[in-house]
C-alpha positions, 0 to 999 in steps of 0.5 A: 651454397647454391639455390634450389629451384622450387617445383611442383610434385606430381603424383601419377596413378598406377600404370595398371588397374587395381582389381578388388575382390567382388565379395569384399563388401560382404566379407568386411561387413560380416567381420563388422557385424560379428563385432557389433553382435559381440558388443551387444552381447558384452563380449567386446574385450577380445575385439581389436577396435583399431582393426574394426575402425580400419575395416569400416573406413575401407568400406566407406572409401570403397563405396560400400557405405550403403551396405555398412549403414543398412547392415547396422540398422538391421543388426541393431533392429534385430537386437532391440527386438529381442530386448523388447521381448525380454522387457515385456516378459518382466513382471511386477516391479522388475519391469522398470529395472529391466528397462533401465538395465537394457537402456543403459547397456544399449547406450554403452554398446552404441558408444562403442559402435559409434567409435568404430564407425566414426569415419562413416559418421563423418563422411557417409552420413554427412553426405547422405543426410542420414542419422548419425550412429548415436541418433540412429541408436535412439531412434531404433530404441524408440521404435523397437522398444519404447513404442511396442504396443506391449511396452508403451502403455505399460510404461506410462501406467507404471510411471503414473501409478508411482506418482499417484502412490507418492502423492498418497504418501508412499515412498517410491524408488525415485532413482527408477523414476528418474532413469525412466524420465531421463530415457524419454528426454534423451530420446528427444523432448517431443518424445518425453512430452508426448509419451509422458508429460501430457498424460502426467499433466492430465492425471495431475489435474484429475487428481487435484480436482478430486482432492480440491472437492474433498478439502472444500467439504472438510477444511476451512480456508486457511487449512485449504491454503496450507494444504495447497501450498504444501502440494505445490511444494511437493510438485516442485520437489517431484520435478527436481527429483525425477522429472525434466525441468521444463515440466515444473512451470506446467505442472505448477500451473495445473495445480494452481489452476485446479486447487486455487484458480477454480476455488478462489471465490469460494475460498475467499467468501467462506463465511467464518474463515474467508478473506474478510474474517481473516482481515477482521482477526488480523491473521497476517500469516494466513492473509500472506499465504492467500496473497502468495497463492492468489497472485499466481492465478488469473484474477486472484489478486484482483479478487482479493483487492476488490473484496478488501477494498469493498469491505474497507469501504463498507466498514469505513462508511459505518464508522464515519456515519455512525452518530455514536462514533462521531461524538468525540473528534479525537476518538473518531480520528484515532479509530480512523488511524487505527484502521489505516494502520491495520490495513497498511500492516496487511499490505506490507506484511501480507501483500508484500507492499503491493502498490495495487493493494495500497492504492485500493486501500487509499482509494477506499479511505478517500471514498468513505472519509469524505462521506463525513462532512465534519472530517476536516474539522475532526482531523484538525481537532485531533491535531490540536489535541496532540499539539496541545497535550498528546505529544507531551514528553514524546520522542522525536520519532513518536512525534514524526510518526503521529504527524505523518499518520495525520497527514495521510488522512489529510491527503484523503480529504477533498475539502482541504480548504475547510481543514485549513479554516479549522486548523487556522482557528485551532492554531490561533488558540494554541499560539495565543494561549501558549498551550502548544507542546512544541514550536518544532512540532508546530513548524513540522506540521507547516512544512508537511502542509506546504509540501502537500499543498504549496506555499499559498496554503501555509502563508497565513499560518506562517505569518501567525508565528511571525506575529507571535514573535513580533509581539514578544519583542513589542512587549519587551520594549513596552515593559522596558519603557513602562514606569516601575509602578503601575496603578493598583488593581483590586484583583482579589475578592472580599476586599482582601488586598490589591495587586499590580496589573501585569498586561501581556498583549499579542498584536495580530495582523488582520487577515492572517488570523481567524479573528471574528469581529467580536463584540467588545465587552466592558473591561474593568477600569483598572485593566482599561487604563493599562490597555489605553497605556499600551495603545498610546505606546504602540501607536506612537511607534506604529503610526497609521495602524489601528488596534481592535481588542479581541476580548473573547480571545484573552485570559487572566490570572486572578489572586482570590481569597475564599475565607482563609484560603488563597488561590490563583485562578486562571480564567478567560477575559470574560470570566475575569470581568464577571469575577471582578464584579464580586469585589463590590457585591456578594450576589448579582443577577444574570441581567445585572452581570450582562448589563455591567459587562456587555458580554455576548449572551452565548459567551456569558452563559458559557462563562457562568456555567463554567464558574458555577456549575462545574464540580470542583471549579464552582467559585460561584453559586447559582440560584436556583440550582440547575444544569442550565443558566437562565436569565432569571438566575442569581449568582453568589460568591462561593466562600466555601470554594476549596481546592487542593491546588493553589493554582486552579484553571477554570475552563470555559464550558463549550462543546468541542463541536460547533453548533449547527449555525456555526457550522453553516457559517463556517461552510458558507465562509469557505464556499465564498472563499472558493468562488474567487479561486474557481474564477482565477483557475478558469481565467488562467486556463482560458488565457492559455487556451483562448478557446475551450469547450465546457467539459474541458473547462470543468475537467481542467478546473477540477484538476487544478483545484483538487489539491485544495478542494473538489469544486462541484461542476454546477459551481464551476458553471455558475462562476463561468456565467459570472465571468461571461457577465463581467466580459472576461469570457464569451460564448461562441456564436455557433456553439453555445458550449464553446467559450472564448477568452476576451483579452 
């Protein structure tokens, strides 16, 4: 095959001019105008849309686009003016139906007209920057119908009237409302906002202002909130039913502001049903509703939080400063825990766990708890009670729950070092008496304390457990080497026989245990011999150590005979020394007992009280009778003592609280212990910073020591002065408030 050379086609114009009918534009427009009128009159079935499209197309390409567009505007305008007259003439409830019908027909007509004039939309409208047919139809409807002076106010009044009737409980035709508001939206969101939404929001505000005032005079706070919540739900439903979605946030804000925002303080402060009564009555559902509504308005949640915190602070202050309520440390702490649990439930259940509310609760607890100078001691006593007997038989979850609750209060304490002092004393008594419920629970507390305050806080407490274990091993070795028969001891009264002395010793490390330098009492000779035997054994295996007996911390089991009745008495070491004196005498004077035992006066009085004055435990009789032990008293062995139990525990009469001198002594010890800690913190800070002003030193020392205690600025200043005297620091020559570290 041959090749074909590619070339270019050239179209040449007609050789002769084409003449157009000078009336072409008007004639063609007349055809289109008639067709548009037929469409508007719903008589479009006989029209040829293809032919009409071609006519519109020819008008545009033959430069008659202006005539076509202006003719369209005139025709639609005349038609809509007649529509407006018909709508205006409609009376009563038929007004919205007529408007809806005409609007629907207009949209259908404009759809068909747009199909005919599609080419004009694509070419002429685009080049001339005019409104397309669809938009033109909307604009003309807006100007010729909607904004007619006889229609516009009537439409708005009708719509607002229907809304008002529905708010009043009537059933309205929501489909008509929906059609009307959709028409406004279709005409453009600005039209919807200007013609309806803005007046609607104003009417809403006015309606609820009146309703709020009515409710305030007829409802209590919970009922007001329930109605407000219901109204908010109704408004949301109303928007979904027949308003534009953009209105929801706006109308919600109006209702919230009018019903809640403007009434929030008055509602919260209602005398018998406001926030505080709801808290006092544990109305979690109503509190939850209040929180849900208040958090929506500006300052609402803050008001609730402030009132709740202030109320908690005041009630807590009354609790910790009331002498009647602080008599029993365990009951006192249980009240605090119950109060904390109550507010935690409110925060969790009513306030959705809001951290700001939880922080307010915690802050209030910390504020009032530290108003009670004995709070550290009472918390330790509470834990002591639980670890001795309160957790007996409890499940692991219950134990954890109790300890966690106690640790929450511990976190609020500012004087954690004072708590440590008391806890160490109470732990020592539990370990030495073997009265702890569970070693696991004890160690669980130590883990929690270490997590909160670090290793230094619990190092000595942990060494106490180590000493107990070591003592067990030591006693096992001692008994293994001890001769099978020990010297007899007359441990029974009235010369009824003898029994072997079974000694158990716990060796404690000095410095780890809160063991005061107690005055040593005179032990019975039988026990003294066994103690010397153990001393020789221990020092043979631990050369260079010293043993100091803490007789105030021991206890003993004595076998006793009262006539023909036998009992085993569990007593303290001091009580044992007293009772064994009655093996050789039926009666002894107080002064004789004191001389033979050398027991300190206060301890001797308490021991004799517990032996002679406690009902059901009175193994001795006192003459003369009385509630107190005097130095002139005489004590007799009580042959008539009886108990339904073989084993009888004789507790020591002592107040759970410290005496005032003991309190002062404990606090003075704690304050002395604080001094080196403050100085160490100052030195650490100055060594790192080299130069620092007074206020910065105070702030940094306070921050570092806060996990243990809050040092007073005056105390920090004294320690700074002490360090300056010892040449650890010096003052700047030009600025007396500036300190320098001396290497």
